[in-house]
N, C-alpha and C positions, 0 to 999 in steps of 0.2 A: 835710652832704654825707658820704656814706660813703667810707671810705678805699679807694683803688685797690690791688688786689692784682696785682703784676706777673706776667705770664705766664711759665711755665717755659721755659727754653731747651731746645732739642731734646735736647742731651746729658743734661740733668737728667731729661727725660721717660724716656729710655732707661734711665738708671741707676736711677731710682726704680721703674720697672716690673720690672727684673731683680731688684732687692732684695726687692720685695714678692711677686713671683710665684715666685721660684726659690730665695731664701735661706731660706725658711721650710719647713715640713713639706709644703707642697703641691708642692714641686719634683718633677721627674721622678725616678723611682727610680734610674736610672743616672747622674744628675747631669749629663746632657748638655743644653746650651742649644740653642735654635732656631738656625738659620743666620742669617747676616747678612741674606740676602734676606728671610727670614721676619720678622725684627725690623723691617726697613725697611718692608715692606708693611703689617704690623699696626699700627705706630705712626706711619706716614706721615712718616718721617724719611729722610734720605739714608744711603747705604751708608757714607760716610766718617764720619758721626756715630756710627753703630753701632760701626765699627772703633775709633774713638778711645776710646769707653767700654769696649769689651772690652779694649783695650790697657791702659787705666788700671787696670781690675780685675785684670788679669794681673800688673801691676807691684805691686799690693797683695797678691798671693798669694791672691786670692779665686777666680780662675778659671785654667784652664790650656788653652791652645790647642795642639792636636796636629795638625800638618799631615796632611791626608788623612783625618782622623777626626772633627774637630769641636772644639767648645769645651766644657769640663767644669768643673763646680764643684769647687773644692778647699776650700770652706768653707761650712758651714751654720750657722744660728743655734744657739748653744749647743754647737757641736762644734769640736774642734781642726782646724786645716787638715790636709787629707790630702796626701800627697806627690804631686807632679805626675807624670803618666805621661810617659815618655820616648819611647814608641812604638818601643822597641827591647829585645830580650833578648840576653843574652850566652851564649856557649858556652865553658865552662871547658876550655881546651886543655891537656892534660897534656904534660909534657916527655918525649918518647920519642926520644932521640938514637940515630941509627943503626938504628932499627927500621923498615925499609921497609914491612913488613906493617902495623904500627901506623899509620904515616902514611897509607897507602892506605885503610885501614879508616876512619880519622878523616875523611879528605878526602871520601869518599862521603857520610858522615853530615852533615858541615857543609854541603856543597853542596845536598843535598836539603832540609835544614832551612831554608836561606836561601831556596830557591825557594818553599817553603811560606809562609814569613814574608812574602815580597813579595806573595803573593796576598791576605794580610790587611792590606796597607799597613803592615807593620812592618819594622823593620831588624834585622839581626843583627850582633853585634860579637864578635870573639875576645877572650876574657879570658885572656891568656897570662902570668898571674902566675908560672907555674912556671918561666919563663925568667929571672925576676928572682932574682938571688942574694940569699938571706936575706929574701925577701919574707915578711911575716907578716900578722897581722890588720889592721894599720894600712893596708898597701898594698892588701889585699883590699877593705877598706871603701871606699877611694878609688876603686878600679876599679868597684865596684858602684853608685857614685853615678850612673852614666850608663845604667843598665839597669832594666827592670821585672821581671826574673826571670833565672834562670840554668839552663842545661842543663849538667849535670856529667858529663863523660866519664871513664871509668876510665883509669888509667895511673899510672905512677910520678910522684911529686912533682906531683900535681894540686891540692894545697892544699885538698882536700875538707873537712877539719875546719874550716879558717878560713872557707871559703865558707859552710858550713852555719851557723856561728856568726854571721857577718855578715848573712846572709839572715834569720836569726831576729830579729836586732836591728832590721833595717830593714823586716821584714814582707814580704820578697820571696819569691815562689813559686820552688820548685825542681823540676826534673825530672831524673831520673838515667838515664843509659845503663847498663843492668844494675842490678839491685837492690843497694843498698849493704850489706845484711846479710841473714841467713837469713830472718828473720820479716817482712821488708819486703814489703808487699802493694800499696802505692799509689805513684803518682807516679814511675813508671819505665817505660821501654820496653827490651826485651831480646831478643836472640837466644835461642831456646829450646834452650840447650845440653843440658839434661837429657833432653828427649824425643828430640832428634836422636841423642845418644850412646846412649840406650837402644835406639832402633831399630837403630843400627849394630851394637851388641853382640849383640842378638838375631839379626840377619842373619848375623853371623859364627858365632855359636853354632849356628844352624840349618845352616850350610854346612860345619861341621866345623872351624872355627878355634878352637883350645882354648888356645894359649899366646899371650897378648896383652900388649903393652906400651903404656903411655900415656906420651907424651913431652911434658913441659911445660918452657917456657923458664925460668921462675922456680920458687920453692918452691910446691908444690901448695896449701898452706893459706893462701897470701897472696892467692888469687883465688877469689871465690865461684863464678864461672863454671867455673873448673878443678875446684873441689870438686863442682859439679853433674855434670860429666863423669865424674869418678871414681866418684861414687855411682851413677850410671846403669849404668856397666859392672859395678860391684860387685853391684848388684841382679840384673842379667841373668845373671851367672855364679855367683851365690851357691849355687844348687842343683846346679851342675855339678861333681861331685867331682873329675873328672880335669883341670879347667881350672886355669890359673895366670895371674894378672893381676899384671903388674909395673908399678911407677911409676918412671919415669926423669925426675926433676925437678931443680930447682936445689939441693935438699938432698943429692943423691947425688954432686955434683961440686963442684969448687972455684969458688964464685961469683965470687971476685976475678979469676980468670983468664978468666972468661967474660963479664965486663961489657963489654969492648970487642970481643967476637967477634960476627960476624954470625950470624943465626939459622940459616942453612944449615950453617955450620961447627959450631954447637952440636948440631944434629940428627945430623950426621955423627959427631962425637966420641962422643956418647952411645951410639949404636947400635954403633959400632966397639968401644968399651970393653966393652959388654955381651957382644958376640960373643966377644971375647978371653977374657972371664971364664967365660962359661957355654956357649959353643958355639952351634950353630944351632938352638936349640929354639923360637925365636919363629916363629909363622906368621901374625901380624897385628899391625900397629902403627898406632895413632892418634896423630897429632901435633897439638898445640894451636896450629897455625900452619903455613902452607903451605911456608915456607922450611925449617922444621924437617923437614917431610916430604921435601922435595927432598934434604936432606942425608942423611936416613935411607935413601932409595933408593940413593944413591951408596955408602953403607957396605955395604949388602946386596950390591950388584953386585960390589964389590971383594972381598967374602968368597965370591963364587961362588954366591950364592943367587939363584934365579930369581924375579923380580917380574913378574907376580902369582901364578904357579903354585905356588911354594913359600911365599911370604910376601906378604901384602897390605899396602898402605900407603895411608892416607887423611890428608889435611890438614884443618885446621879453619877456614879463612878464606874462600877462594874467589877467588884472584887469577889464575887461568888460567896456571899454570906448566907448563913442559914438562920431562919427564925423558927419559932415553934411549929408553924404549919408547913414548913418546907423552905425552898430557896427563895431569897428575896428577889423581887423583880427590879431590875436596874436599867437605866439608859447607859449601856456600856460604851465608854469612850474608847476610840481606836488608838490606844496609847502607843503601841508599837509603830503603827502607821504614822502617827504624829512625829515620832522620833526619826523614822526613816525619811519622811518628807522634809523635815527641818534640816537634817544632815545634807540631803541632796541640794536643798536651796542654798545652804551655807557654802558647800563646795563650789556650786555654780557661781556664787557671788565672789568668792575668793579668786576664781579664775577669770572673772569678767568684771571686776570692780572698775568703776563705782556703780555698776548697773543695779537696778532694783528688780525684784521679782514679784509678780502678782501674789497677793495673799491666798492661802488655800484653806477652805473649810471642809472638814470631814464629818460625815453624818454618822452618829452612833446607832447602835441597834438596841431594840427593846428585848431584853432577855426573857427566857421562859422562867416562870416561877409561880408562887402560890399567894402573892400579896395583891393581885388584881384578878378580876373575874375574866373568864375566857372571852366574853364579848368585847371587853375593853382592849384586850390584846389583838383581837381580830380587827377592830376598828382602827387601831394604830397601824397594823400591817397594811390595811387597805389604803390609808392615807400615805404611808411611806412609799407604797408601790407606784403611786401616780405622782410622787414628789410634790405634794400640795405645799404651796408656799404662802407666807403671809403677804398681805397686799402692800407691804412696804419693805424696803431693804432693811437689814439689821441696824445699820447706823441711823438712818433717818427715822425709823420707827421708834428707836429709843429716845431720840430728841423729842419726837411727837408725844411719847408717853409721859415724859417728864412734865410737859406743859398741860397735859389733859387733866381736867378737873372733875369729869364725870365717870371715871372708870369705877367699876364695882370692886374696889379694893380698899384695904386699910390695914393698920397694924393693931395688934392686940397685946 
């Protein structure tokens, strides 16, 4: 009499099938398992049986169930277990105390990124390590345990070096808001500071504005976007012998006294001090922030200068501020679009890691307002309509500008 071979239990049928069909080289390229419904119909077993097997495999670290996305293999024969996806990416929130412009700028980006993530059935979490006193690599590593990637926003004390190191260790993708250095060409989304500033400088040059000041809240060389702006103005005015380009940044003033001062007061103080030292020679001012520009307008009006007939003032964010003569003109950054594109890039990188994505520059618009003359606005619109570009790429032109000795520029 032949020996009876006991029939397999339903759970054994499911487990053996998964291990044979999906743990070997014949598994799906993306590592995704069929649905519980598909397993149940194909193997003629109950849904509860399939769920129990999936749960057991997940506890063993062999599969990972992501709500709304499916079940994925975290182990294949001959390979180490891959980290389970969390279905969530983080946004590294910088510490920007007292900076209303910065918080508004960041809020639009985070909201748009969150909306885009929800469309892809993903979550977003704020990584606010910057708020932790003395947070270092250990704290950053712990924060990154709950995300599949990180969007890094610029700002003071954003722990970017620690985030970059921890992401490299964990194999997590990163997307930057603004490129982190001159030669960076991939994995970022940025306002096109360079082209917008170049258009504005050419429009001012075309309409007779020759003595221009650039106002930055911090030191110029501490921000790549500020350097792009300075370089664009330098290129536009380089061949204009009678022009003067002044930089009023954090290196011109006492930074310790300004740390707790609001942006409007900084803009006011910088222009007032310049006028006291040099008189009323300025006829155009670009401020790297709208509240800086609001303060600049106040200083000009106190000095008896007519805005915009004698001097034009433009801000660089786009927050719809009012000055005595009406709306402030700004180079409005496409903040929501920046957030959407950064989220799309992050989701793509999570799904296709370790692939890189080409960097994206988004051109801002010059808003309607009362702080420049109509002919300046028309000149800018004409330049933007034909997409006039500087004769160098943003990265190479900045390197060129750093070494140039004959630019019509200087600090006061």
